Backbone of each chain as ProteinMPNN parsed JSONL, in Angstrom:
{"seq_chain_A": "XXXXXXXXXXXXXXXXXXXXXXXXXXXXXXXXXXXXXXXXXXXXXXXXXXXXXXXXXXXXXXXXXXXXXXXXXXXXXXXXXXXXXXXXXXXXXXXXXXXXXXXXXXXXXXXXX", "coords_chain_A": {"N_chain_A": [[44.047, -19.149, 26.612], [40.656, -19.411, 27.699], [37.617, -21.31, 27.109], [34.309, -19.943, 27.434], [31.082, -19.585, 29.074], [27.61, -18.577, 29.037], [24.591, -17.881, 30.649], [21.506, -16.78, 29.69], [19.197, -16.915, 31.091], [19.67, -17.005, 33.824], [21.397, -14.952, 34.357], [21.443, -11.475, 34.893], [20.415, -9.189, 32.347], [21.576, -6.274, 30.512], [19.918, -3.288, 30.521], [19.854, -1.081, 28.014], [18.521, 0.793, 26.704], [15.215, 2.078, 26.597], [13.048, -0.645, 26.699], [14.909, -2.367, 25.552], [17.032, -4.972, 26.202], [20.176, -6.527, 26.837], [22.442, -9.359, 26.678], [25.838, -10.185, 26.782], [28.529, -11.917, 25.191], [31.896, -12.76, 24.382], [34.728, -13.445, 22.219], [38.183, -12.808, 21.289], [37.771, -11.746, 18.653], [35.117, -11.843, 18.008], [31.797, -11.125, 18.799], [28.833, -11.693, 20.575], [25.606, -10.462, 21.065], [22.801, -11.056, 22.867], [19.709, -10.023, 22.293], [16.909, -8.722, 23.787], [13.859, -7.46, 23.004], [11.145, -5.419, 23.822], [7.769, -4.007, 24.005], [6.648, -3.675, 21.566], [4.027, -3.863, 18.996], [6.027, -1.78, 16.767], [5.272, 1.389, 15.275], [6.759, 2.248, 13.145], [9.898, 1.657, 11.391], [13.101, 1.612, 13.11], [15.506, 4.285, 12.603], [17.777, 3.978, 9.784], [20.983, 2.534, 10.428], [24.559, 2.163, 10.458], [27.657, 0.311, 10.559], [31.155, -0.441, 10.751], [31.507, -3.08, 11.398], [30.855, -6.461, 10.513], [27.77, -8.246, 10.543], [25.717, -10.873, 11.745], [22.461, -11.991, 12.308], [20.27, -13.978, 14.224], [16.913, -14.853, 14.476], [15.297, -15.622, 17.317], [12.809, -15.542, 18.45], [9.648, -13.99, 17.902], [8.491, -11.406, 15.585], [9.853, -9.56, 12.983], [10.489, -6.744, 10.817], [12.936, -6.59, 8.427], [15.194, -4.256, 7.223], [17.237, -3.062, 4.646], [19.265, -0.604, 3.179], [18.193, 0.423, -0.003], [17.157, -2.049, -0.657], [14.4, -4.393, -0.824], [12.179, -4.418, 1.966], [11.999, -7.134, 4.32], [10.045, -9.604, 5.885], [10.749, -11.252, 8.889], [10.852, -14.167, 10.94], [10.757, -16.449, 13.8], [13.591, -18.538, 13.608], [14.635, -17.496, 11.326], [17.221, -15.628, 9.579], [19.397, -12.737, 9.222], [22.04, -11.149, 7.343], [24.583, -8.781, 7.414], [26.81, -7.004, 5.556], [29.911, -5.164, 6.068], [29.385, -1.758, 6.738], [26.875, -1.454, 5.484], [23.839, 0.253, 5.43], [21.19, -0.397, 7.683], [18.199, -1.618, 9.329], [15.615, -2.421, 11.756], [12.127, -3.201, 12.198], [10.015, -3.763, 14.827], [7.496, -6.108, 14.812], [5.947, -7.69, 16.391], [4.882, -8.067, 19.856], [7.113, -8.579, 21.429], [10.559, -9.577, 20.93], [13.293, -11.837, 20.484], [16.585, -11.494, 19.547], [19.592, -12.766, 18.226], [22.507, -11.308, 17.897], [25.464, -11.308, 16.151], [28.78, -10.126, 15.841], [31.654, -9.136, 13.911], [34.523, -7.116, 13.645], [34.772, -7.235, 17.311], [32.269, -5.354, 19.111], [33.408, -2.733, 20.476], [32.115, -0.632, 21.599], [30.047, -1.771, 22.964], [31.034, -2.83, 25.229]], "CA_chain_A": [[42.7, -18.575, 26.694], [39.665, -20.443, 28.026], [36.238, -21.206, 26.645], [33.411, -19.377, 28.442], [29.654, -19.818, 28.82], [26.711, -17.529, 29.538], [23.174, -18.231, 30.713], [20.669, -15.567, 29.66], [18.046, -17.064, 32.0], [20.048, -16.805, 35.228], [22.247, -13.757, 34.465], [20.675, -10.294, 34.493], [20.877, -8.476, 31.168], [21.797, -4.834, 30.65], [18.94, -2.48, 29.772], [20.676, 0.024, 27.495], [17.592, 1.732, 26.071], [13.892, 1.621, 27.024], [12.545, -1.754, 25.895], [16.016, -3.144, 24.974], [17.945, -5.585, 27.17], [21.103, -7.438, 26.153], [23.473, -10.174, 27.322], [26.985, -10.191, 25.871], [29.647, -12.85, 25.344], [32.787, -12.524, 23.25], [36.109, -13.912, 22.092], [38.901, -11.605, 20.841], [37.363, -11.203, 17.352], [33.715, -12.194, 17.759], [30.961, -10.725, 19.939], [27.404, -11.954, 20.437], [24.675, -9.784, 21.968], [21.444, -11.591, 22.842], [18.924, -8.805, 22.431], [15.476, -8.886, 24.054], [13.167, -6.207, 22.725], [9.7, -5.476, 24.007], [7.082, -2.744, 23.783], [6.144, -3.622, 20.198], [4.688, -3.574, 17.717], [6.391, -0.403, 16.486], [4.546, 1.975, 14.141], [7.696, 2.498, 12.038], [11.233, 1.11, 11.677], [14.18, 2.469, 13.607], [16.274, 4.876, 11.485], [18.926, 3.192, 9.327], [22.294, 2.788, 11.018], [25.576, 1.289, 9.868], [28.89, 0.165, 11.339], [32.146, -1.215, 9.977], [31.432, -4.486, 11.797], [29.922, -7.37, 9.861], [26.761, -8.703, 11.519], [24.706, -11.891, 11.413], [21.433, -12.046, 13.35], [19.322, -15.093, 14.23], [15.668, -14.517, 15.176], [14.891, -16.735, 18.185], [11.409, -15.412, 18.815], [9.06, -12.717, 17.508], [8.388, -11.058, 14.163], [10.447, -8.262, 12.67], [10.738, -6.366, 9.433], [14.351, -6.27, 8.255], [15.353, -3.283, 6.144], [18.6, -2.666, 4.252], [19.121, 0.509, 2.232], [18.166, 0.049, -1.423], [16.623, -3.402, -0.842], [13.029, -4.538, -0.338], [12.044, -4.912, 3.344], [11.583, -8.541, 4.365], [9.535, -9.997, 7.199], [11.466, -12.405, 9.423], [10.249, -14.731, 12.142], [11.633, -17.416, 14.491], [14.326, -19.447, 12.733], [15.175, -16.762, 10.174], [18.466, -14.885, 9.827], [19.877, -11.762, 8.246], [23.499, -10.949, 7.345], [24.86, -7.401, 6.993], [28.233, -6.726, 5.337], [30.459, -3.924, 6.624], [28.985, -0.455, 6.223], [25.556, -1.414, 4.827], [22.8, 0.804, 6.307], [20.13, -1.376, 7.93], [17.303, -1.305, 10.439], [14.495, -3.343, 11.939], [10.877, -2.737, 12.806], [9.414, -4.845, 15.621], [6.091, -6.293, 14.395], [5.277, -8.402, 17.485], [5.037, -7.374, 21.144], [8.525, -8.713, 21.827], [11.391, -10.442, 20.082], [14.679, -12.118, 20.9], [17.507, -11.554, 18.414], [20.983, -13.075, 18.577], [23.331, -10.498, 16.987], [26.901, -11.583, 16.263], [29.571, -9.125, 15.126], [33.111, -9.152, 13.771], [35.191, -7.404, 14.92], [33.906, -7.026, 18.471], [31.719, -4.02, 19.303], [34.033, -2.144, 21.67], [31.132, 0.288, 22.172], [29.085, -2.542, 23.77], [31.695, -3.42, 26.418]], "C_chain_A": [[41.664, -19.691, 26.861], [38.359, -20.227, 27.267], [35.39, -20.625, 27.781], [31.971, -19.722, 28.085], [28.855, -18.69, 29.458], [25.293, -18.078, 29.552], [22.354, -16.944, 30.701], [19.477, -15.683, 30.606], [18.418, -16.797, 33.454], [20.933, -15.572, 35.442], [21.417, -12.538, 34.082], [21.275, -9.65, 33.241], [21.063, -7.0, 31.487], [20.724, -4.115, 29.841], [19.654, -1.209, 29.319], [19.834, 1.084, 26.808], [16.22, 1.217, 26.481], [13.419, 0.499, 26.095], [13.62, -2.653, 25.303], [16.931, -3.647, 26.082], [18.903, -6.509, 26.419], [22.034, -8.153, 27.122], [24.611, -10.319, 26.315], [28.007, -11.262, 26.234], [30.578, -12.604, 24.163], [34.097, -13.286, 23.366], [36.887, -12.686, 21.592], [38.32, -10.948, 19.584], [35.872, -11.337, 17.054], [32.911, -11.806, 18.996], [29.507, -11.036, 19.627], [26.638, -11.191, 21.508], [23.314, -10.45, 21.793], [20.539, -10.435, 23.239], [17.449, -9.145, 22.648], [14.811, -7.522, 23.92], [11.714, -6.39, 23.108], [9.08, -4.096, 23.829], [6.6, -2.582, 22.344], [4.649, -3.868, 20.169], [4.993, -2.08, 17.558], [5.627, 0.096, 15.252], [5.446, 2.153, 12.917], [9.036, 1.855, 12.381], [12.09, 2.119, 12.424], [14.848, 3.145, 12.397], [17.395, 3.916, 11.045], [20.162, 3.541, 10.149], [23.286, 1.862, 10.32], [26.813, 1.301, 10.75], [29.86, -0.644, 10.494], [32.079, -2.711, 10.262], [30.481, -5.254, 10.883], [28.991, -7.95, 10.929], [25.928, -9.841, 10.942], [23.762, -12.017, 12.598], [20.523, -13.249, 13.136], [18.1, -14.668, 15.042], [15.225, -15.735, 15.981], [13.376, -16.733, 18.337], [10.905, -14.052, 18.347], [9.072, -12.522, 16.004], [8.986, -9.678, 13.969], [10.399, -8.022, 11.166], [12.211, -5.994, 9.375], [14.497, -5.379, 7.03], [16.834, -3.031, 5.9], [18.435, -1.64, 3.132], [19.184, 0.014, 0.785], [17.635, -1.344, -1.699], [15.181, -3.446, -0.325], [13.029, -5.003, 1.117], [11.577, -6.373, 3.328], [11.187, -8.903, 5.79], [10.257, -11.268, 7.652], [10.805, -12.867, 10.712], [11.204, -15.778, 12.743], [12.281, -18.387, 13.509], [14.914, -18.78, 11.505], [16.432, -15.991, 10.584], [18.624, -13.751, 8.827], [21.377, -11.545, 8.445], [23.783, -9.595, 6.719], [26.367, -7.224, 6.807], [28.634, -5.389, 5.96], [29.873, -2.693, 5.938], [27.616, -0.358, 5.566], [24.503, -0.86, 5.792], [21.623, -0.167, 6.438], [19.333, -0.97, 9.152], [16.325, -2.454, 10.632], [13.272, -2.567, 12.411], [10.279, -3.934, 13.543], [7.924, -4.931, 15.271], [5.279, -7.025, 15.469], [5.475, -7.614, 18.781], [6.487, -7.421, 21.595], [9.257, -9.614, 20.839], [12.707, -10.698, 20.795], [15.523, -12.306, 19.644], [18.901, -11.886, 18.937], [21.868, -12.417, 17.508], [24.792, -10.844, 17.197], [27.675, -10.671, 15.312], [31.033, -9.541, 15.025], [33.519, -7.835, 13.132], [34.255, -7.107, 16.103], [33.452, -5.566, 18.55], [32.293, -3.442, 20.589], [33.037, -1.23, 22.375], [30.095, -0.434, 23.022], [29.699, -2.964, 25.111], [31.891, -2.398, 27.543]], "O_chain_A": [[41.772, -20.759, 26.259], [38.042, -19.116, 26.843], [35.719, -20.798, 28.954], [31.671, -20.1, 26.953], [29.358, -17.949, 30.303], [24.845, -18.675, 28.573], [22.49, -16.112, 31.597], [18.816, -14.686, 30.898], [17.559, -16.399, 34.241], [21.192, -15.189, 36.582], [20.748, -12.557, 33.048], [22.495, -9.576, 33.097], [20.748, -6.539, 32.584], [20.623, -4.302, 28.628], [20.013, -0.364, 30.139], [20.336, 2.125, 26.385], [16.069, 0.014, 26.696], [13.389, 0.659, 24.875], [13.29, -3.617, 24.613], [17.532, -2.857, 26.811], [18.5, -7.195, 25.48], [22.367, -7.658, 28.199], [24.37, -10.549, 25.13], [28.312, -11.488, 27.405], [30.12, -12.278, 23.068], [34.51, -13.708, 24.446], [36.299, -11.61, 21.481], [38.366, -9.725, 19.455], [35.42, -10.981, 15.965], [33.305, -12.125, 20.117], [29.003, -10.693, 18.557], [26.965, -11.256, 22.693], [22.737, -10.417, 20.706], [20.592, -9.937, 24.363], [16.819, -9.777, 21.801], [15.15, -6.568, 24.621], [11.105, -7.403, 22.763], [9.782, -3.128, 23.536], [6.193, -1.492, 21.94], [4.047, -4.067, 21.224], [4.314, -1.23, 18.132], [5.369, -0.661, 14.317], [4.959, 2.202, 11.787], [9.287, 1.54, 13.544], [11.839, 3.323, 12.377], [14.763, 2.629, 11.283], [17.896, 3.134, 11.854], [20.365, 4.696, 10.521], [22.893, 0.893, 9.67], [26.991, 2.191, 11.582], [29.454, -1.428, 9.636], [32.542, -3.519, 9.457], [29.419, -4.746, 10.522], [29.389, -8.119, 12.082], [25.488, -9.781, 9.794], [24.196, -12.135, 13.744], [20.065, -13.511, 12.024], [18.235, -14.18, 16.164], [14.827, -16.753, 15.414], [12.741, -17.787, 18.351], [11.644, -13.069, 18.387], [9.588, -13.349, 15.252], [8.664, -8.741, 14.7], [10.286, -8.95, 10.365], [12.685, -5.183, 10.171], [13.998, -5.692, 5.95], [17.595, -2.812, 6.843], [17.582, -1.785, 2.256], [20.1, -0.713, 0.401], [17.651, -1.792, -2.846], [14.791, -2.633, 0.513], [13.801, -5.893, 1.473], [10.848, -6.789, 2.428], [11.872, -8.57, 6.757], [10.363, -12.236, 6.898], [10.268, -12.064, 11.476], [12.317, -15.966, 12.252], [11.599, -18.986, 12.677], [15.617, -19.422, 10.725], [16.672, -15.738, 11.765], [18.067, -13.789, 7.73], [21.913, -11.724, 9.538], [23.291, -9.287, 5.633], [27.123, -7.284, 7.777], [27.777, -4.587, 6.332], [29.867, -2.598, 4.711], [27.228, 0.725, 5.129], [24.29, -1.433, 6.86], [21.122, -0.69, 5.442], [19.739, -0.092, 9.914], [16.217, -3.344, 9.788], [13.363, -1.458, 12.939], [10.065, -4.991, 12.951], [7.185, -3.956, 15.414], [4.049, -6.979, 15.45], [6.17, -6.598, 18.786], [7.027, -6.429, 22.083], [8.647, -10.311, 20.029], [13.17, -9.888, 21.598], [15.229, -13.148, 18.795], [19.335, -11.356, 19.959], [21.966, -12.897, 16.379], [25.31, -10.693, 18.304], [27.295, -10.469, 14.159], [31.578, -10.198, 15.912], [32.906, -7.45, 12.136], [33.087, -6.77, 15.907], [34.161, -4.66, 18.112], [31.731, -3.637, 21.667], [33.093, -1.064, 23.594], [29.332, 0.216, 23.736], [28.988, -3.4, 26.016], [32.427, -2.736, 28.598]]}, "seq_chain_B": "XXXXXXXXXXXXXXXXXXXXXXXXXXXXXXXXXXXXXXXXXXXXXXXXXXXXXXXXXXXXXXXXXXXXXXXXXXXXXXXXXXXXXXXXXXXXXXXXXXXXXXXXXXXXXXXXX", "coords_chain_B": {"N_chain_B": [[28.128, -4.452, -1.736], [25.453, -6.585, -0.7], [22.915, -6.886, 1.878], [21.742, -10.025, 3.169], [19.246, -12.625, 3.573], [17.934, -15.517, 5.312], [15.783, -18.248, 5.544], [15.242, -20.758, 7.785], [13.089, -22.384, 7.975], [11.787, -22.622, 5.543], [13.715, -23.241, 3.707], [15.571, -25.969, 2.498], [17.813, -27.768, 4.601], [21.278, -28.882, 4.793], [22.157, -32.164, 5.047], [24.877, -33.327, 6.628], [26.023, -35.283, 7.984], [25.025, -38.28, 9.634], [22.084, -37.543, 11.358], [22.696, -34.853, 11.631], [21.933, -31.704, 10.493], [22.378, -28.741, 8.571], [22.002, -25.17, 8.052], [23.333, -22.481, 6.262], [24.673, -19.165, 6.413], [26.488, -16.286, 5.382], [28.86, -13.555, 5.679], [31.709, -11.718, 4.364], [33.61, -12.204, 6.463], [32.426, -13.6, 8.484], [30.554, -16.355, 9.553], [27.546, -18.141, 9.91], [26.229, -21.158, 11.031], [23.293, -22.825, 11.272], [22.516, -25.377, 13.242], [20.905, -28.403, 13.309], [20.411, -31.069, 15.348], [19.686, -34.467, 15.767], [18.545, -37.636, 17.198], [19.474, -38.041, 19.699], [19.345, -38.942, 23.262], [22.99, -38.8, 23.495], [25.333, -41.348, 24.403], [27.873, -40.614, 25.096], [30.259, -37.855, 24.892], [31.07, -36.236, 21.722], [34.332, -36.695, 20.227], [36.987, -34.45, 21.282], [37.537, -31.515, 19.293], [39.297, -29.057, 17.36], [39.836, -25.771, 15.956], [41.219, -23.09, 14.012], [39.438, -21.023, 13.87], [37.499, -18.664, 15.684], [34.665, -19.206, 17.783], [31.22, -18.738, 18.536], [28.406, -20.011, 20.139], [24.894, -20.255, 20.256], [22.336, -21.722, 22.105], [19.385, -22.74, 20.899], [17.418, -24.582, 21.363], [16.893, -27.574, 23.211], [19.111, -29.733, 25.148], [22.471, -29.731, 26.089], [25.752, -31.007, 26.855], [28.55, -29.094, 27.361], [31.906, -29.223, 26.568], [35.227, -28.305, 27.225], [38.679, -28.622, 26.745], [40.487, -29.329, 29.67], [38.766, -27.952, 31.31], [35.863, -27.845, 33.485], [33.046, -29.798, 32.491], [29.956, -28.363, 31.307], [26.49, -28.026, 31.671], [24.2, -26.994, 29.241], [21.327, -25.178, 28.163], [18.275, -24.126, 26.419], [18.698, -20.757, 25.449], [21.193, -20.417, 26.473], [24.766, -19.869, 26.029], [27.958, -20.658, 24.468], [31.453, -19.822, 24.157], [34.291, -20.069, 22.17], [37.657, -19.638, 22.032], [40.243, -19.248, 19.497], [41.638, -22.302, 18.499], [41.133, -23.8, 20.831], [40.517, -26.952, 22.189], [37.392, -28.57, 22.014], [34.04, -29.844, 22.637], [30.756, -31.342, 22.304], [28.088, -32.995, 24.071], [25.09, -34.444, 23.253], [22.25, -34.202, 25.18], [19.521, -34.284, 25.115], [16.765, -35.424, 23.013], [16.81, -34.012, 20.621], [18.413, -31.03, 19.316], [18.809, -27.54, 18.638], [21.381, -25.58, 17.491], [23.033, -22.48, 17.152], [25.722, -21.717, 15.468], [28.369, -19.535, 15.231], [31.119, -18.33, 13.377], [34.429, -16.891, 13.112], [37.41, -16.607, 11.275], [35.428, -17.179, 8.227], [34.173, -20.525, 7.778], [35.647, -22.109, 5.474], [35.602, -24.748, 4.833], [32.964, -25.464, 5.153], [31.6, -24.544, 3.01]], "CA_chain_B": [[27.681, -5.758, -1.229], [24.093, -6.486, -0.176], [22.479, -7.706, 3.002], [21.028, -11.23, 2.733], [18.434, -13.269, 4.606], [17.793, -16.976, 5.171], [14.736, -18.867, 6.356], [15.546, -22.183, 8.004], [11.846, -23.176, 7.927], [11.334, -22.852, 4.158], [14.863, -23.645, 2.882], [16.088, -27.253, 2.984], [19.172, -27.774, 5.133], [22.203, -29.868, 4.245], [22.529, -33.213, 6.01], [26.3, -33.548, 6.328], [26.433, -36.437, 8.802], [23.765, -38.839, 10.132], [21.557, -36.832, 12.517], [23.162, -33.451, 11.645], [21.524, -30.896, 9.336], [22.72, -27.344, 8.801], [21.724, -24.058, 7.144], [24.484, -21.571, 6.359], [24.635, -17.806, 5.871], [27.765, -15.664, 5.732], [29.41, -12.334, 5.103], [33.092, -12.089, 4.051], [34.44, -12.579, 7.618], [31.556, -14.142, 9.542], [29.694, -17.425, 9.016], [26.665, -18.793, 10.869], [25.621, -22.441, 10.674], [22.208, -23.244, 12.172], [22.744, -26.823, 13.289], [19.857, -29.224, 13.927], [20.951, -32.387, 15.681], [18.729, -35.354, 16.433], [19.074, -38.973, 17.483], [20.008, -38.088, 21.048], [20.607, -38.474, 23.857], [24.197, -39.575, 23.2], [25.916, -41.997, 25.58], [29.173, -39.983, 25.405], [30.508, -36.693, 24.033], [31.918, -36.325, 20.537], [35.747, -36.436, 20.568], [37.398, -33.047, 21.178], [38.086, -31.041, 18.025], [39.66, -27.644, 17.453], [40.001, -25.08, 14.674], [41.733, -21.734, 14.245], [38.306, -20.089, 13.899], [36.789, -18.395, 16.927], [33.271, -19.68, 17.654], [30.224, -18.508, 19.586], [27.219, -20.825, 19.887], [23.67, -19.995, 21.018], [21.459, -22.893, 22.152], [17.983, -22.342, 20.668], [16.51, -25.619, 21.816], [17.562, -28.82, 23.575], [20.063, -29.753, 26.262], [23.771, -30.29, 25.719], [26.892, -30.836, 27.738], [29.642, -28.435, 26.643], [33.2, -29.625, 27.129], [36.441, -27.688, 26.698], [39.819, -29.334, 27.334], [41.044, -28.753, 30.891], [37.731, -27.211, 32.049], [34.743, -28.683, 33.886], [31.905, -29.814, 31.565], [28.846, -27.562, 31.8], [25.228, -28.324, 30.99], [23.597, -25.8, 28.65], [19.971, -25.384, 27.647], [17.785, -23.016, 25.586], [19.035, -19.428, 25.944], [22.582, -20.391, 26.939], [25.773, -19.728, 24.975], [29.372, -20.89, 24.769], [32.386, -19.092, 23.306], [35.519, -20.852, 22.058], [38.749, -18.932, 21.354], [40.997, -19.973, 18.465], [42.506, -23.426, 18.843], [40.789, -24.497, 22.086], [39.788, -28.199, 21.949], [36.056, -28.534, 22.617], [33.115, -30.873, 22.168], [29.46, -31.375, 22.985], [27.325, -34.249, 24.171], [23.649, -34.171, 23.188], [21.573, -34.822, 26.328], [18.095, -34.393, 24.765], [16.559, -36.142, 21.747], [17.301, -33.131, 19.548], [18.822, -29.683, 19.721], [19.182, -26.576, 17.6], [22.499, -24.724, 17.902], [23.423, -21.464, 16.171], [27.197, -21.64, 15.566], [28.951, -18.467, 14.398], [32.572, -18.446, 13.287], [35.305, -15.965, 12.41], [36.879, -16.267, 9.941], [34.424, -18.119, 7.747], [34.575, -21.931, 7.626], [35.695, -22.437, 4.038], [35.281, -26.179, 4.725], [31.502, -25.638, 5.202], [30.961, -23.947, 1.818]], "C_chain_B": [[26.331, -5.594, -0.539], [23.927, -7.28, 1.12], [21.736, -8.921, 2.434], [20.211, -11.772, 3.895], [18.337, -14.765, 4.303], [16.658, -17.427, 6.072], [15.063, -20.342, 6.535], [14.277, -23.04, 7.944], [11.415, -23.476, 6.497], [12.472, -23.292, 3.234], [15.358, -24.992, 3.378], [17.514, -27.112, 3.512], [20.001, -28.854, 4.456], [22.489, -30.903, 5.328], [23.962, -33.641, 5.708], [26.864, -34.725, 7.104], [25.122, -36.984, 9.348], [23.318, -38.076, 11.377], [21.949, -35.367, 12.593], [22.742, -32.746, 10.354], [21.908, -29.45, 9.602], [22.268, -26.439, 7.663], [22.837, -23.034, 7.351], [24.199, -20.215, 5.739], [25.977, -17.166, 6.251], [27.966, -14.315, 5.062], [30.878, -12.671, 4.796], [33.876, -12.677, 5.233], [33.696, -13.318, 8.721], [30.665, -15.208, 8.903], [28.869, -18.015, 10.14], [26.11, -20.073, 10.263], [24.555, -22.739, 11.721], [22.195, -24.769, 12.115], [21.59, -27.507, 14.018], [20.393, -30.629, 14.102], [19.812, -33.225, 16.226], [19.336, -36.733, 16.624], [19.707, -39.065, 18.861], [19.046, -38.824, 21.965], [21.786, -39.386, 23.488], [24.751, -40.148, 24.505], [27.206, -41.314, 26.029], [29.343, -38.752, 24.525], [31.189, -37.094, 22.728], [33.376, -36.174, 20.994], [36.03, -34.925, 20.51], [37.838, -32.731, 19.753], [38.467, -29.579, 18.234], [39.86, -27.087, 16.058], [40.526, -23.687, 14.982], [40.615, -20.702, 14.376], [37.808, -19.887, 15.321], [35.323, -18.771, 16.717], [32.43, -19.215, 18.832], [28.954, -19.26, 19.189], [26.093, -20.432, 20.822], [22.8, -21.253, 20.956], [20.012, -22.417, 22.025], [17.058, -23.301, 21.395], [17.317, -26.856, 22.164], [18.52, -28.631, 24.737], [21.348, -30.408, 25.795], [24.727, -30.174, 26.898], [27.983, -30.21, 26.883], [30.94, -28.773, 27.347], [34.322, -28.861, 26.441], [37.606, -28.314, 27.451], [40.352, -28.603, 28.567], [40.041, -27.968, 31.72], [36.607, -28.186, 32.441], [33.641, -28.64, 32.824], [30.757, -28.993, 32.162], [27.611, -27.845, 30.965], [24.605, -27.021, 30.502], [22.226, -26.151, 28.079], [19.539, -24.142, 26.861], [18.102, -21.665, 26.229], [20.457, -19.312, 26.45], [23.538, -20.298, 25.741], [27.118, -20.277, 25.443], [30.232, -20.184, 23.73], [33.733, -19.801, 23.349], [36.581, -20.026, 21.33], [39.446, -19.846, 20.338], [41.803, -21.118, 19.067], [42.167, -24.187, 20.105], [39.997, -25.775, 21.78], [38.464, -28.217, 22.721], [35.175, -29.6, 21.992], [31.753, -30.651, 22.817], [28.997, -32.826, 23.129], [25.852, -33.876, 24.178], [22.946, -34.939, 24.307], [20.077, -35.012, 26.088], [17.98, -35.164, 23.446], [17.104, -35.327, 20.586], [17.709, -31.788, 20.129], [19.003, -28.835, 18.469], [20.241, -25.643, 18.181], [22.777, -23.734, 16.783], [24.912, -21.198, 16.385], [27.693, -20.524, 14.659], [30.464, -18.481, 14.532], [33.203, -17.213, 12.642], [36.692, -16.565, 12.38], [35.884, -17.322, 9.456], [35.023, -19.523, 7.617], [34.532, -22.284, 6.152], [35.293, -23.905, 3.826], [33.771, -26.461, 4.786], [30.84, -25.231, 3.878], [31.074, -24.863, 0.596]], "O_chain_B": [[26.088, -4.588, 0.127], [24.684, -8.206, 1.412], [21.167, -8.85, 1.345], [20.449, -11.427, 5.053], [18.62, -15.212, 3.191], [16.584, -17.029, 7.235], [15.152, -21.088, 5.561], [14.357, -24.266, 7.871], [10.746, -24.481, 6.255], [12.219, -23.677, 2.093], [15.553, -25.154, 4.583], [18.328, -26.406, 2.918], [19.493, -29.637, 3.653], [22.999, -30.567, 6.397], [24.234, -34.24, 4.667], [28.015, -35.12, 6.919], [24.175, -36.215, 9.515], [24.073, -37.967, 12.343], [21.564, -34.69, 13.546], [23.145, -33.142, 9.26], [21.781, -28.974, 10.73], [22.163, -26.847, 6.506], [23.232, -22.757, 8.483], [23.571, -20.117, 4.684], [26.535, -17.463, 7.307], [27.349, -13.985, 4.049], [31.264, -13.829, 4.957], [34.716, -13.554, 5.035], [34.268, -13.627, 9.767], [30.091, -14.986, 7.836], [29.401, -18.355, 11.197], [25.595, -20.082, 9.145], [24.858, -22.889, 12.904], [21.902, -25.366, 11.079], [21.33, -27.231, 15.189], [20.777, -31.293, 13.138], [19.044, -32.751, 17.063], [20.488, -36.975, 16.263], [20.394, -40.039, 19.171], [18.011, -39.296, 21.496], [21.611, -40.573, 23.21], [24.656, -39.527, 25.564], [27.595, -41.415, 27.192], [28.649, -38.614, 23.517], [31.806, -38.155, 22.638], [33.628, -35.582, 22.044], [35.372, -34.205, 19.759], [38.439, -33.57, 19.082], [38.008, -28.942, 19.182], [40.033, -27.836, 15.096], [40.309, -23.161, 16.073], [40.826, -19.624, 14.933], [37.708, -20.849, 16.084], [34.802, -18.666, 15.607], [32.862, -19.285, 19.983], [28.487, -19.159, 18.054], [26.295, -20.289, 22.028], [22.558, -21.788, 19.874], [19.48, -21.773, 22.928], [16.047, -22.896, 21.968], [18.307, -27.164, 21.502], [18.713, -27.523, 25.238], [21.338, -31.482, 25.193], [24.539, -29.362, 27.804], [28.309, -30.72, 25.812], [31.06, -28.63, 28.564], [34.361, -28.781, 25.213], [37.528, -28.514, 28.663], [40.632, -27.406, 28.514], [40.413, -27.373, 32.731], [36.428, -29.223, 31.803], [33.328, -27.567, 32.307], [30.603, -28.934, 33.382], [27.662, -27.899, 29.737], [24.495, -26.057, 31.26], [21.997, -27.255, 27.586], [20.33, -23.22, 26.661], [17.813, -21.448, 27.405], [20.892, -18.222, 26.821], [23.172, -20.603, 24.606], [27.39, -20.356, 26.641], [29.816, -19.972, 22.591], [34.254, -20.098, 24.424], [36.431, -19.74, 20.142], [39.249, -21.061, 20.337], [42.555, -20.927, 20.024], [42.86, -25.152, 20.43], [38.924, -25.703, 21.18], [38.421, -27.92, 23.915], [35.51, -30.182, 20.96], [31.619, -29.87, 23.759], [29.445, -33.73, 22.424], [25.413, -33.084, 25.011], [23.031, -36.165, 24.379], [19.434, -35.807, 26.773], [18.992, -35.512, 22.838], [17.764, -35.852, 19.69], [17.393, -31.457, 21.272], [19.309, -29.343, 17.39], [20.034, -25.004, 19.213], [22.76, -24.096, 15.606], [25.31, -20.545, 17.349], [27.465, -20.56, 13.45], [31.016, -18.622, 15.623], [32.62, -16.579, 11.762], [37.141, -17.021, 13.431], [35.543, -18.246, 10.194], [36.22, -19.683, 7.378], [33.497, -22.71, 5.639], [34.727, -24.264, 2.793], [33.345, -27.58, 4.501], [29.669, -25.532, 3.647], [30.593, -24.515, -0.482]]}, "name": "protein", "num_of_chains": 2, "seq": "XXXXXXXXXXXXXXXXXXXXXXXXXXXXXXXXXXXXXXXXXXXXXXXXXXXXXXXXXXXXXXXXXXXXXXXXXXXXXXXXXXXXXXXXXXXXXXXXXXXXXXXXXXXXXXXXXXXXXXXXXXXXXXXXXXXXXXXXXXXXXXXXXXXXXXXXXXXXXXXXXXXXXXXXXXXXXXXXXXXXXXXXXXXXXXXXXXXXXXXXXXXXXXXXXXXXXXXXXXXXXXXXXX"}
């Protein structure tokens, strides 16, 4: 198996929902989606969602509110991260006009491929 | 188990080698190390290294050369990524003065904790 690379500046992303574009790279057990969101700020958070996959997100750019069920919401900005164990309901609210989030999952999100 | 967050701007990183500082966050099966490297550019790449862990890296800032054994080196800059399957020998060469890399691994790097 070979190493691979991806350029988000020269490769078109996939718009999978209005205001949401993503670029995906993966190995057998690890998947990263670079998520560009625009059309903010949002008046309210997205509804909570959960998945068996563990997730770590790095905020490259923008301001978000990170929400996990039963925990205080926390404002995150460029250089901040959040980590979500398997099955924990979570959500974000976009507080800036746009944001770039780097979402990495284990196992891979078959639903993204 | 709870979700967690990390701010790399307000939390001190760990300098684990001259010119290398990292911040770490993890779930049971996923670990992200935000790596700040300075003292570049380097005259040559680091020696190849490998690990059983799968790795995906996002380049936040800076310019690097990414090398994987048996493959052509490729220059990466902000917004680019590389993905390394288990056991593939790989390395980087820092081409700019500094860089920030977001390295995510599965399983977690027990040697980083």
